[in-house]
C-alpha positions as a Python dict, from the first residue, in 0.01 Angstrom:
ca = {
    (1, 'M'): (0, 0, 0),
    (2, 'T'): (11, 355, -134),
    (3, 'D'): (80, 677, 54),
    (4, 'E'): (-289, 774, 31),
    (5, 'A'): (-451, 454, 159),
    (6, 'P'): (-381, 224, 454),
    (7, 'P'): (-350, -152, 388),
    (8, 'D'): (-655, -375, 333),
    (9, 'R'): (-595, -550, 667),
    (10, 'L'): (-409, -427, 974),
    (11, 'S'): (-372, -539, 1335),
    (12, 'S'): (-239, -361, 1643),
    (13, 'N'): (-129, -693, 1798),
    (14, 'P'): (249, -753, 1749),
    (15, 'N'): (190, -1132, 1735),
    (16, 'S'): (-39, -1101, 1431),
    (17, 'P'): (92, -1153, 1074),
    (18, 'F'): (-99, -834, 980),
    (19, 'Y'): (91, -613, 1228),
    (20, 'D'): (292, -329, 1067),
    (21, 'Q'): (458, -81, 1304),
    (22, 'A'): (549, 162, 1022),
    (23, 'V'): (183, 198, 925),
    (24, 'L'): (65, 226, 1285),
    (25, 'D'): (318, 506, 1345),
    (26, 'R'): (132, 710, 1082),
    (27, 'D'): (-179, 707, 1307),
    (28, 'V'): (-451, 515, 1122),
    (29, 'G'): (-811, 618, 1187),
    (30, 'I'): (-1111, 390, 1130),
    (31, 'R'): (-1465, 483, 1030),
    (32, 'F'): (-1702, 187, 1078),
    (33, 'N'): (-2050, 228, 929),
    (34, 'G'): (-1988, 604, 920),
    (35, 'V'): (-1889, 631, 1289),
    (36, 'E'): (-1536, 703, 1411),
    (37, 'K'): (-1402, 411, 1620),
    (38, 'T'): (-1104, 448, 1855),
    (39, 'N'): (-1098, 97, 2008),
    (40, 'V'): (-1030, -109, 1692),
    (41, 'E'): (-777, -391, 1744),
    (42, 'E'): (-785, -523, 1385),
    (43, 'Y'): (-974, -450, 1063),
    (44, 'C'): (-1023, -595, 715),
    (45, 'V'): (-1171, -375, 441),
    (46, 'S'): (-1226, -645, 176),
    (47, 'E'): (-1411, -877, 417),
    (48, 'G'): (-1594, -586, 587),
    (49, 'W'): (-1521, -637, 958),
    (50, 'V'): (-1346, -488, 1258),
    (51, 'R'): (-1241, -639, 1591),
    (52, 'V'): (-1304, -407, 1885),
    (53, 'A'): (-1207, -448, 2248),
    (54, 'A'): (-1487, -586, 2468),
    (55, 'G'): (-1455, -359, 2770),
    (56, 'N'): (-1165, -433, 3005),
    (57, 'A'): (-1197, -813, 2977),
    (58, 'R'): (-875, -1009, 2915),
    (59, 'D'): (-813, -1365, 2797),
    (60, 'R'): (-589, -1606, 2987),
    (61, 'R'): (-279, -1474, 2807),
    (62, 'G'): (-354, -1113, 2903),
    (63, 'N'): (-474, -1003, 2558),
    (64, 'P'): (-792, -795, 2533),
    (65, 'M'): (-1110, -989, 2452),
    (66, 'T'): (-1251, -875, 2118),
    (67, 'I'): (-1580, -875, 1933),
    (68, 'K'): (-1599, -902, 1553),
    (69, 'L'): (-1842, -654, 1396),
    (70, 'K'): (-1941, -662, 1027),
    (71, 'G'): (-2010, -354, 818),
    (72, 'K'): (-1848, -87, 603),
    (73, 'V'): (-1484, -23, 705),
    (74, 'E'): (-1307, 299, 600),
    (75, 'P'): (-945, 330, 718),
    (76, 'Y'): (-755, 657, 666),
    (77, 'F'): (-433, 823, 779),
    (78, 'K'): (-488, 1099, 1035),
    (79, 'S'): (-151, 1260, 959),
    (80, 'P'): (33, 1300, 627),
    (81, 'S'): (342, 1091, 555),
    (82, 'G'): (683, 1238, 603),
}
């Protein structure tokens, strides 16, 4: 990961192996198919998908239910490092 680009894959779930609190603290924004998304739970640039929350639905463990959408994923940092 460089200072200019977020990682290829990132999750906001602390139980995921792709969770990184240091990166999330920098406020990552996601553009999906050219539209700004604010409800992204996880993304992968190389595979071209995002997982978004499906309303207020929860699974039996209390985690939000998600839907996987495929398309062009563009992550970026909203604030500069430092």
